[in-house]
N, C-alpha and C positions, 0 to 999 in steps of 0.2 A: 497437603492442607487444601479445601477450598479455594476458591479464590473469586468473591464477588465479583459481577458484571458491574461495573459502574453505567449509572445515566448522567451522562455531562454534556452541559450547551454551550453554544460559543453565539457571537453575536449573529449568527446565520443558520445556526445548525443546531439538530439534537441527534445525541448519542446516544443508541439504549440499544437492551440487548435482544435477542430474534425473540420474536413469537411465531407461531402455529401459521398466523395469515401472513406472513413475509414471504411463503413458499411461491406464490404465486409472479409475484415482481423478482423475486430472486434469482428462478429460474426463466425468467423472461432476459434477465443479464448476464447471466452465467451461459444462457443459448446462442446468443448475439456473437457470431463467426467474429464480427469487425470489432467487439470491444476485445475479444478474446486471442488478435491475432497474432501479439507477442507472449501469449500465456503459455504455461509450460504442461499443456494440455490440452486436448481437444476439449471447446462447447460440449456442454450436456447434450443430451435427444432424451430423458427421462426426466420426467419429472418427478419423480421418487428420488432422484438426487437432491434435490432442494431440500428434502424432509430429512434424509442424511446430513446434510449439512447442517443444519438450524440443530438437529441431535447431539449434534457433533458440538457446536456451539454449546450448548446444555452441558456435556461433558469435559468439557477443556475448563469450565466453570470448577465442574465438581471434583475434576483432578486437580485443580491448581496449578495446570499449565498454561493459561494464557486468558483473553475475553477478546472475542467478537462480539462487531457491534455496528448495529444498522445505521446509516448516516440520514438523516430525516432532513429534510427542507420543507420549510411551509405544508408540515407534516405528510409529507409525500417522500416516498422511498425512493433514495437516490442512489444510492449505494451501500459498501460496509467497509467496515477496515478493520483492523485485526494486531490485537499483539501476541504471539504464538512463539511455542517451544521454550516459555520460561524455564531457565536451569538455577535454582537457587545458591547450587556451588560455585558455578560459573559466575552469578550473579549476569545472567545473558537473555536474549531476547530476542524474537526477529519481529519486522515489521512487514503488514501488508493492506492493502486497501484495491478496491474496485467500483467505480462510478458507472452508472449508464451515462451514455452519449448525450444525453439532455443537460448535466452536470458539468460536461467537459469546457474549458476554456474561461473558467468563474471561481479558480484558486480554490474550490471546493477540498481536494486532496490536501493540500499543504494546511488547511483552516481543521481538516477533522483528524489529522496525521496527528498537529502539534495539540490537538488538544486530549490525545490517546496518549501522545509521549509525555504530556505534561502531569498527566494523573499515573503513568507507568512509573516515573521518576521521582512523584512526591509519594507515591505507594510505597513500592517494591523496592529493595535495596540491590536494584536495578544500576549496573555499570556500564553495559555494552548493549548496543540496539544494532543488529543488522539485516540489510536488505539486499534484493537481488533485482535488476532488471537487464529485459533485453538488451544487447549493444548497439538493435537497432531502434530501438525506443528513447529519443534523446529529451524528449518534454519530460517524462518519467525521472531519466537524470537529474533533470533541472528542479524537480519536486523533490526532491531526496535534498539535493545541493541547498537549498533552500530551505530547508528542514536542519543544515547543517552536516549532514551528511557530510562523510570524504571517502571517496574514489578509492576502495585498496587495491581492487587489479580484477584480472580478467581469467572467467575459467572457459575454457576454450570446448568448444563444440560440446558444454556439458547438455544441452538439452535435443532430443530428435521428436517432434511432433508430427506425425500423420509423416512420417519420410522429410521433413522439412528441419536439416541440422543448425541450430544457432546459440550463439557463445553466451555467456551473460555476465555481468560487470556485478562487482561486490563491493559492497558500499558499508561503513563502520562510522557509526556515532557514540561517543565515550559521555559518560555521564557529566564530566568536567566543560567538557564541549559545550553542553548543551544549557547546564547552568551560566558558564560564560556569556552564551549567546544571547540568555535572557537578560540577562543583568546590561547587555552592551545593549540589544533592540532597546529594551525600556531608557535607555539615557539618551537614543536616537532618536525616539521616538517624541521624548520633552523638549528635543532642541531642533529638532525641526519638523514639517509636514511630510504627510507619506507623499511618495512622487506620484502622479496620474500612473494607470494602466495604459499600457500602450506596446506596441510590434514586438517592441523587444522582452517584454515579459513572457516566459515561456508559460501562462497561464490565462494571457490574452489569445481572445480569437475576433478575429472583426466581423460583425456581422453583416455576411458577404450573403447569407444563405447556404454558404456550404462551409464543411468543418475543415480546419487546415491541418486534414492526415489525420485527426482522431487520436486514439494514444489508450496507452497502456504504463501503468508503473509497476513494477515487479520486485516483490521481497523475498527473501530469504526463507524459509519454514523451517527447513530443518537442516539448513547447513550451520555447524559452528565453527568457530573458529578464524583467528586471523591471518594476516598477510599480504603480500602484493604489494609493491611500490603504489604511495599514496600519487594520483596522477587529478589534476583540478579537473571535475566531470565540464567547466564550459569550455577547456580544451579539448578533453577527451571526445567530447559528444560534437565538435564544429564540425559545421558541413553535413549534418545528417538532419533529417526530416523531422520536424516536432510531431509530436505524438501525445497523448494523453490517455492512459487507461492501464489495464493491470494487469496481475496472470492470477491463475484460477485459485483454487485451494481442495485440490483432490488430484492423488498422483497416481495414476496406473491400479487403481482400484477395480477389483472383479463385479461381475452382477450380483446383488444383494449386501455387497460387502460396504461398511462403513468407511468414505472416504479418508484417507487421510490426508495429511499436510502436503502443499504443494510447497517447491523452494520458492520459484518468483509467484510474487502474490498480491500484485500491484496494479491497477488499473483507472488512471483519473481521463 
C-alpha cells in the first residue's frame, strides 16, 4: 500500500519530499568524505547516485516501505532524514538522517528526527523504531538518546568500508516510551524554562572557527529484531570524541543498480 510522503514543519525547519532539483546538494553531501567517515559505505563519486537515491525515495513511497524527506532551513537544503524498512506485520521501522556540515552543532538532527517520529507514531501503527551508529560516533549516539532511544547492544566488526573494520551500536525506541516521553517533556516545559545550550549539550558547538570533531549519526535501515543488554548511551559513550553526522543510504550496489538501503543511516 502506498505511503504518502508528508511535508512537516518545525520551529526552524521544513521537511518535504525529494525533488529532482535536490540532486546537486544531495551529491555534495554524500560525496563529502568527512561527513561520511562513520558511514557503512564509501562516499559517492558519481552524480548518478544522487538521481538513483531520489528515484528510490519516490519508490519507497509507492511501495509503502517508508518516507525520505529533505531537511530545509531558511529554504536551503540542509540534509535529509528517513523512516524506512516499515514492516506492518512487526509494526517496526528504522530511522536515519544525514546533515551537511553547516548544520552540525545546532540541534537540527534532533528537531528533524523528532518531527519525523511524531508523524510516524501518529500516522502508522508503529510500535518500534531501530537505529544504528558507529561506536566511534558518540555525539550521534547522544542525539538518539535525546530522542528517547535505548542502547540495546553492539554488533562487533559488522561493517568494513575501504578496509576499515568498525562496530555498530543498536538503539531501539518503543511506542509507549515515545508517548510517555512526550507527556513528560510537555510537563517539564510548562514547569521550568529550557536550559541554555552549553558545552555539555551534545549538539552545542563553540563558535571558535573550528568544528568540534564534526560527525555522523547512523541508523539501521535493514536490521530487524531486538536483543542485547540495555546500556545508558551516556555511560557507553564516555571518553569518546563528540561527532555529529550520519550514515549512507546505499549498500554495495553495482554500476547502474538502484542503491539499496544502508544499515547505518544518520549523520548530524
